[in-house]
Kinemage of the C-alpha trace (Angstrom):
@kinemage 1
@onewidth
@group {chain A} dominant
@subgroup {mainchain}
@vectorlist {calphas} color= white
{ca unk a 1} P -8.273 3.439 -17.062
{ca unk a 2} L -6.292 2.957 -13.988
{ca unk a 3} L -6.974 -0.232 -12.074
{ca unk a 4} L -9.197 0.089 -8.786
{ca unk a 5} L -9.521 -1.420 -5.867
{ca unk a 6} L -12.290 -1.308 -3.600
{ca unk a 7} L -12.267 -1.204 0.370
{ca unk a 8} L -15.484 -0.419 2.785
{ca unk a 9} L -17.454 0.500 -0.032
{ca unk a 10} L -14.621 3.499 -1.272
{ca unk a 11} L -12.818 2.536 -4.593
{ca unk a 12} L -9.299 3.805 -4.557
{ca unk a 13} L -6.701 3.838 -7.568
{ca unk a 14} L -4.164 1.272 -7.385
{ca unk a 15} L -0.428 2.627 -8.013
{ca unk a 16} L 1.702 0.174 -8.333
{ca unk a 17} L 1.885 -3.552 -6.672
{ca unk a 18} L 4.903 -5.785 -5.579
{ca unk a 19} L 5.477 -9.322 -4.777
{ca unk a 20} L 7.755 -11.183 -2.349
{ca unk a 21} L 7.985 -14.581 -1.211
{ca unk a 22} L 5.898 -14.305 1.523
{ca unk a 23} L 3.330 -10.993 0.874
{ca unk a 24} L 1.268 -8.952 -1.923
{ca unk a 25} L 2.032 -5.161 -1.236
{ca unk a 26} L -0.873 -3.130 -2.644
{ca unk a 27} L 0.170 0.311 -2.841
{ca unk a 28} L -3.141 2.585 -3.366
{ca unk a 29} L -3.944 6.241 -3.667
{ca unk a 30} L -8.106 7.779 -3.229
{ca unk a 31} L -9.113 9.893 -6.575
{ca unk a 32} L -7.294 13.076 -5.539
{ca unk a 33} L -4.141 11.420 -5.165
{ca unk a 34} L -3.558 13.452 -2.375
{ca unk a 35} L -3.233 10.684 0.149
{ca unk a 36} L -0.625 7.952 -0.964
{ca unk a 37} L -2.094 4.328 1.338
{ca unk a 38} L -0.900 0.952 1.477
{ca unk a 39} L -2.625 -2.051 1.468
{ca unk a 40} L -0.899 -4.968 2.289
{ca unk a 41} L -3.318 -8.582 0.938
{ca unk a 42} L -2.058 -11.707 3.311
{ca unk a 43} L -4.500 -14.643 3.064
{ca unk a 44} L -7.405 -12.533 1.874
{ca unk a 45} L -7.479 -10.191 4.606
{ca unk a 46} L -6.580 -6.394 4.427
{ca unk a 47} L -4.170 -4.843 6.929
{ca unk a 48} L -4.269 -0.997 5.951
{ca unk a 49} L -1.136 1.233 6.710
{ca unk a 50} L -2.128 5.270 7.033
{ca unk a 51} L -1.181 7.780 4.845
{ca unk a 52} L 1.650 8.567 7.562
{ca unk a 53} L 3.257 5.416 7.051
{ca unk a 54} L 1.834 4.150 10.701
{ca unk a 55} L 0.911 0.514 10.529
{ca unk a 56} L -2.356 0.102 12.126
{ca unk a 57} L -3.113 -3.442 13.059
{ca unk a 58} L 0.119 -5.014 11.787
{ca unk a 59} L 2.643 -6.295 14.679
{ca unk a 60} L 5.699 -7.586 12.528
{ca unk a 61} L 8.187 -5.143 12.802
{ca unk a 62} L 10.184 -5.715 10.151
{ca unk a 63} L 7.478 -6.472 7.735
{ca unk a 64} L 5.974 -2.751 8.488
{ca unk a 65} L 9.499 -1.665 7.494
{ca unk a 66} L 9.901 -3.360 4.596
{ca unk a 67} L 6.712 -1.993 3.466
{ca unk a 68} L 8.048 1.653 3.241
{ca unk a 69} L 10.679 1.230 2.615
{ca unk a 70} L 9.514 -0.835 -0.823
{ca unk a 71} L 6.941 2.360 -1.066
{ca unk a 72} L 9.650 4.855 -0.580
{ca unk a 73} L 11.933 3.785 -3.294
{ca unk a 74} L 9.255 3.565 -5.718
{ca unk a 75} L 8.294 7.531 -4.920
{ca unk a 76} L 11.889 8.642 -5.116
{ca unk a 77} L 11.763 6.440 -8.826
{ca unk a 78} L 8.583 8.416 -9.676
{ca unk a 79} L 9.658 11.947 -8.374
{ca unk a 80} L 13.360 11.858 -10.938
């Protein structure tokens, strides 16, 4: 059974998490596994990156790039 996270009443499957010194990144997908998304949990608030990896409400460019880089590296590893 995969771990599940609920956002706005919709359930998502957690693919993997990544924690660094400052943030916990939770990468998740819907139940079709067609859209990959990332949830960044900071101080209990949710900041969602959509399936095109465009940040909706995050202005810290470096943090955005880091999150995308983590996602891409892990996905590369999964495709091997």
